[in-house]
N, C-alpha and C positions, 0 to 999 in steps of 0.2 A: 156712623161716621168713624173714620179711622184717625187715631191720634198720630203724633209725630213718631217716626221710627227711631229707635235707639239702637245703635250698634253695640254689640256685646261680644266679648271673647272670654276665655277661661283663665287668663293669667295676667299678672303684672308683667311689664316688659321694660327693658332698658333702651333708651334712645340717646342721641347726642345732638347738641345744638350745632347748627350750621347756618351760615349766612348765604349759602348758595343752594337755595331750595327751588325745585321745579314749580312752576305756576300752573295750576289746573285751569283748563279752559272754562269750565262751568263750576262755580262755587256758590254755596248757599249764602244768603244775605249776612248771616252772623259770622262768616269766615272771609269777608271781603277786606283782607289786610294786604296791603302792597308789600313788595319786597323791601322797599325803603323803610317803611314803618317797622317791619320786623327787625331790620338791621339796627335802626335807631334804638329799639327796645333793648336789644342785646348790648349795644354800646352803652346805653344809660346805666345798665346794671353791671357793666364791666365783665360780661360773660364771654370768654373766648370760645372759638369753635372747638368742638370736641368735648365740651363739658357735659357730663351725663345728666339725664333726668329720667324719672320713672313715670309711666302712665298706668293707671289702674285698669282692671278688666273692662270698665265702662268708658275708657279713654278720658278719665278725669286727671287733670294736672293739679296735684296737691301742692300749693305754694309753700306751705310750712315744710312738708317733707323735702321738696326739691331745693329749698333754700339752704339745706345742709351742704349741698355740693357747691354753693356759691361762696363759701368761706375762702378768704384769700390764701390761707396756707394749703388748702386742698387744690384750688385752681392752679397754683404755682407748681404743684407736684407733677410727677410723670404721668403720662396718659395710662400706662398699664396699672398704676396704683388706683387711678380713678375708675378704671374698668373693674378691677377686683372689688373695690369698695361698693360700687353700684350693684354688681352682680351678687355679692353676698347679701346685701340688703334686699334685693329683689327676690332671692330665693326664700328668705325669711318671710316676706310679705305674701308670697304665693302659698307658703305652708299655712299661714294664718287664714288665708282666703279659702283654700281648698280643704284643709283638714281640721280647722278650728271654727267651723260655722260661719265663715265669711267675716271674721273679725278684722277690725281696723287696727292699724299699728298703735293708735292711741289707747286701745282697750286691752293690749297684750298684758299677760300676767306671767308670774314665775312658772305657773303650771303649764302655760303655753310653751315657754322656753324649755322646760323639762321634756315635754313631748317632742319638740323639735330636735333636741339633743339626742333623744332615743332614736328618732327616725334617721337622722343623719349618720349616727355612729353605730347603732346596735341592731336596728330592725333589719331582718333578713330581706324584707321587701324594699328597703331604702338603699341609698348609694353606699353606705358604710365607708365614709371617707376616712383617711388616715388622720393621725393626731395633728400633724403639722397643718393640714388643710383646715381642720376644724378650728384650731386655735387662731388661725389667721381670720377665718370667717367671723368667729364670735368677737374677736377684737374689733372688727369693723362695725358690727352691730352694736357693741357696747359704746363705741365712740358716738354713733348716731344718737343713741338714747341718752347719753350724758348731755349731748347738745340739746336734745328735745326737752330734757328736764330743766336745763338752765333757762329755757324759754317759757317754762311753765306749761308746756303742751302735754306733758305726762306727769302724774303725781310722783312717780318713782321709776327707776330703771328696772324693767321687768326681767332682770337676770340676777340670779342669786350671786352674792358677792362674798369674798373672803378678804382678810387684810393683806395688803401688799407686803412683801418682804421688806424689812428695813434695809434698803440698799445703802443708806448712809453708814450704818454700822459695818456692813460688809466692805464698804469702800475703805474704812480705816484698816481693815485687814488686808487690803490690796487685792480684793477679788472682784469688785464691781465699781462701775462709775456711779456718780451721784444721780439722784432723781430730781428733776426740777421741782420747784416749790408748787407750781401750778398743776401738777399731776395729781389726780385723785388718789387717795390712800387705800383704795380697794381695787380688786381685779375680779373678773368672772370666776366663780367657783367651779365652773364646768370646763375650765382650761384643761387640755389634754395632758396626761402624764406619760403618754407613749410617743411623744414627738422626739425627733432626732435620735431614733433608735440606733442600735449597734450596727445594723445592716445598711445604714445610709452611706452612700458613696460620696466621698469628698473629691476624689480625682481618679482618673484612669491613666495607667501607663500607656505610652504611645502604641504598643502592639494591641492592647485591648481596645483602644479607641478605633484603630484601623479595622479590627474584626467587626466592631459594632457598625461602623460606616459601611463596610463592604456587604454585610449580611442584611442589616436593617434598612439602609438607605439606598444602596446600589443594587441590591437584589441578587447577590451571589450566594452560593452555598459554601460549605466549609472547605471545599476543594478549590474555591475560586472560580467556579463556573456559573454562568447565568442560570437562575432557577426558572423552570417552566411556569410555575404557579405564581410568580411575582407579578403583582398588579400595580406597582408604583409608577407614577408619571414623573417625567422630567428628572430621572435619577441622576444624570451627570450634573445638572444644575444644583440639585439638592446636595450632592456630594461636595461640590465646590463651596456651597454655602456653609456647610458644617466644617469643612477644612479651614475656611477663613475665620470662623468663630474660634476654633481651637488655637489657631496660630496668632490671632490678634488679641483675644480676650475681650472682644467687644460684646455688647449685649445684643439680644435678638433684634430689637427694634432699631438699634444703631446700624447693625449689619444690613437689615432689610431696607434701610433708608438711603444707603449709599448708591451713587450712580457710577457708571463706568469711568467717567472722567476723574473720579476720586480714587480710583485703584492705581497704585504706583506701578509704573512700567519702566522707569529709568534704571540706569546702572546703579549698582550698590553691592555691598558685601554679599557673598554667596548665601542665599537663603534669607537675607534680611533686606528690607526696604522701609524707609520712613514715609509716612503720609500724614496729612492733617485731617482729623475728624472734626467737622464743623459743629459749633455749639448748637446750631438749630436742630440737629438730629441726635445730639448727645443727651444723656440723662441729666436732668437739672442744668441744662445748658453748659455742661462741663466740657467744652471743646478742648481737645488735647492732641 
């Protein structure tokens, strides 16, 4: 006789909660949950649409792990921050699963973190991410494990630590802001030392931006003629998108969420027009 079939895949994955789910025509008995029950469950937990959650390679929903994303201060944050947080944690879990003998996050050690750090930053076969990317990732992973340790799900944070700089002393010298009292007094010892390098661009002069737009987005060559080998799609639309970003200072998600009715078309000073950015599409609801 054959036992029940178990679906398997090779990696952890990021998903997002939604109250608008399609209903399958044929569902097994253990998945007979109506859309109303699903919505009530999300409402009872106060989980808004778009909240990330992780599924294991065996499609297991770890309630302890995913409760991290249900904290009020995280759910109230921008969706991009939620995506970055979930993606960083998912990459770390996949490394434990694929390269550390299928380890669970509860069993991770400092040796596992050292191996992950080498693979992400130094291994020629790895992605070799830059310092800024690594420091952001390890900050997200650190925050998760600090939360897990506070719940007694792990005995310690599996990331080597170093003392945090005494920001209060530096504040007295006028160099830094104070650190809140509830912030832990250590930080990951593997924070990058090459972030924010001297070659980082803070801004582009207008002629340099136009060259970048014409060559990289619109597909022209240095002489201003269309390139035969350019394979970009919707170049005029993309050029208008980047122009609007440069001229308004909006964020990517804010610009992508605007509709044509919100684009100013009325009379105004040459080159300038005022419009209202709704709070619903602005970061942290900061309508302006």
